[in-house]
C-alpha positions as CSV (number, residue, x, y, z in Angstrom):
1,X,0.0,0.0,0.0
2,X,2.4,2.7,1.2
3,X,6.2,2.4,0.8
4,X,7.3,5.9,1.9
5,X,5.5,8.2,4.3
6,X,6.6,11.8,4.7
7,X,6.0,13.5,8.0
8,X,6.9,17.2,8.0
9,X,7.9,18.2,11.5
10,X,8.3,21.7,13.0
11,X,8.4,21.1,16.8
12,X,4.7,21.5,17.2
13,X,2.4,19.2,19.2
14,X,0.3,18.7,16.0
15,X,3.4,17.5,14.1
16,X,4.0,14.9,16.8
17,X,0.4,13.8,16.6
18,X,0.8,13.4,12.9
19,X,3.9,11.4,13.5
20,X,2.0,9.1,15.9
21,X,-0.5,8.4,13.0
22,X,2.3,7.7,10.6
23,X,3.9,5.2,13.0
24,X,0.5,3.4,13.3
25,X,0.3,3.3,9.5
26,X,3.9,2.0,9.4
27,X,2.9,-0.9,11.6
28,X,0.3,-1.9,9.0
29,X,2.3,-1.3,5.8
30,X,5.9,-1.5,6.9
31,X,6.6,1.7,5.0
32,X,9.6,3.9,5.6
33,X,9.0,7.1,7.5
34,X,10.8,10.2,6.3
35,X,10.9,13.1,8.7
36,X,11.4,16.6,7.2
37,X,12.0,19.9,8.9
38,X,12.0,22.9,6.6
39,X,13.6,26.2,7.8
40,X,13.1,29.5,6.1
41,X,16.3,30.9,4.5
42,X,17.3,34.3,6.0
43,X,19.8,36.6,4.2
44,X,22.5,38.4,6.2
45,X,20.5,41.6,5.4
46,X,17.4,40.2,7.1
47,X,19.6,39.2,10.1
48,X,21.0,42.7,10.4
49,X,17.5,44.1,10.9
50,X,17.1,42.4,14.2
51,X,17.4,44.4,17.4
52,X,19.0,41.5,19.3
53,X,22.7,41.4,19.0
54,X,24.2,38.2,20.6
55,X,27.9,38.2,21.4
56,X,28.4,35.1,19.3
57,X,26.7,36.1,16.1
58,X,25.9,33.0,14.0
59,X,24.9,33.1,10.3
60,X,21.1,32.8,10.4
61,X,20.9,29.8,8.2
62,X,23.5,27.9,10.3
63,X,21.5,28.6,13.5
64,X,18.2,27.7,11.8
65,X,19.7,24.5,10.3
66,X,20.9,23.4,13.7
67,X,17.5,24.0,15.2
68,X,15.8,22.1,12.4
69,X,18.2,19.2,13.0
70,X,17.2,19.2,16.7
71,X,13.5,19.1,15.7
72,X,14.2,16.1,13.5
73,X,16.2,14.4,16.2
74,X,13.4,15.0,18.7
75,X,10.8,13.6,16.3
76,X,13.0,10.5,15.7
77,X,13.3,9.9,19.4
78,X,9.5,10.3,19.8
79,X,8.8,7.8,17.0
80,X,11.4,5.4,18.4
81,X,9.6,5.4,21.7
82,X,6.5,4.3,19.8
83,X,8.4,1.4,18.1
84,X,8.9,3.0,14.7
85,X,11.3,0.9,12.6
86,X,12.5,2.6,9.4
87,X,13.1,6.3,10.0
88,X,15.2,8.8,8.1
89,X,15.5,12.5,8.8
90,X,16.1,15.4,6.5
91,X,16.5,19.2,6.9
92,X,15.9,21.6,4.0
93,X,15.9,25.3,3.6
94,X,13.0,27.0,1.7
95,X,9.4,28.0,1.8
96,X,7.7,25.1,3.8
97,X,4.8,24.2,1.6
98,X,6.8,24.4,-1.6
99,X,9.7,22.5,-0.1
100,X,7.5,19.7,1.3
101,X,5.7,19.3,-2.0
102,X,9.0,19.2,-4.0
103,X,10.7,16.8,-1.5
104,X,7.7,14.4,-1.6
105,X,7.8,14.3,-5.4
106,X,11.6,14.0,-5.5
107,X,11.6,11.1,-2.9
108,X,8.6,9.4,-4.6
109,X,6.5,9.6,-1.4
110,X,3.2,7.7,-1.3
111,X,1.6,9.6,1.6
112,X,2.2,12.8,3.5
113,X,1.0,12.9,7.1
114,X,1.1,16.3,8.7
115,X,-0.4,18.4,11.5
116,X,-3.3,20.7,10.8
117,X,-1.4,23.6,12.3
118,X,2.3,24.2,13.0
119,X,4.4,26.7,14.8
120,X,4.1,29.5,12.2
121,X,1.1,31.2,13.8
122,X,-0.5,31.9,10.5
123,X,-4.2,32.6,10.6
124,X,-4.8,32.2,6.9
125,X,-7.0,29.1,7.4
126,X,-9.8,28.8,9.9
127,X,-9.5,25.0,10.3
128,X,-6.1,24.2,8.8
129,X,-2.9,26.2,8.8
130,X,-1.7,27.7,5.5
131,X,1.1,25.2,5.0
132,X,-1.1,22.2,5.4
133,X,-3.7,23.8,3.1
134,X,-1.1,24.4,0.4
135,X,0.4,20.9,0.7
136,X,-3.0,19.2,0.6
137,X,-4.0,21.2,-2.4
138,X,-0.8,20.7,-4.5
139,X,0.8,17.4,-3.5
140,X,1.1,14.7,-6.1
141,X,0.1,12.1,-3.4
142,X,-2.6,11.7,-0.7
143,X,-2.2,14.0,2.3
144,X,-3.5,13.0,5.7
145,X,-4.0,16.1,7.9
146,X,-4.1,15.3,11.6
């Protein structure tokens, strides 16, 4: 049925709930679960606009990439506690909805399982967040929104 299930994670409770559903599906289908955290690329100009000036200034993408890696690692640990078997984690830079859709097509994903709302705080959708709406509307495969 499903060979590859993509679970976009962003550190939100809803993303972990979606991961729990993906693990349940994995037990039925023996599919591989791919965890993906997408961070938004920030230019040095954008970084210079902040009023916060830490002593150890990191390039924004490096700090965001590290945080995204931590989100994926936390999701991997969470899934392992629920006896998930085949897990791979990925971190990508870009616009979340576009990057998720492109990644799913590139990796020949059969199903995307994602939370209805993430950490972005967007209020574009009344019932679903803007990222989950865009992914559900444009993905090449079925999308289960939790």
